[in-house]
N, C-alpha and C positions, 0 to 999 in steps of 0.2 A: 337969062345966059345966069351967071355966073352966081346964083340962086341955085339950080340944080345942081350946080359943082359942087357947092359947099354943101346941100344935100346929102352929096353919091359920096363923097368926102364924112363924112358927120354917119351913116351906114357905115362904111367903110369901118369907118374907126371905133365904132360903138360894135362890133363884130367883130374885130380884132381882142380885146379890152373883153368877152363875153368871154374866152376862150384864152388866152390872158386868168384872168379870173377863173376860168377848172379847169388851166393847169398849175397856181395854185392853190387850188384847195386841195390837191388832187395830196401837191407834195410838204404840203402841212397836212393832208392826212399818213401820209407815208414816217412823214417827224412826228408825231406821237408815235405813232407803229414801234420805231428804230429808238427812241426814248422809255416806252418801253421792255425793249426787250433788252435795253442795255441798266433799266432798271434793276428788272433780273433777270440779270447775267450777275452780279456787282454782289446781288443777293444771294447771288446761291454762295461764289464768290471767299462774301460775311461769313452766307455757314461755314465752309468748307475747309475756313482758316484757323481755329482752334482744334479742327482733327489734327492736319499737319503737324499742328502746333505737339498739343498731347508725340503725337508718332515721334516727332524730333526730338521731349528729351524725351522719352523713355527710351531712345538711340540716343542718346549724351552719357545716360542716368547704367548703362546698363558699361 
């Protein structure tokens, strides 16, 4: 009787583990996408900064 209960527990826990692993994998993929977006936004912001600085310098010279 006890062996059957243990097998049921093992089965239940293995199922939960698989569900959690799938969730973790999805979260990991979402984090990679978010990191890529963050890097791209920073790259665009850095590319725009010198242009903004040029405009400010022109305004100050006038």
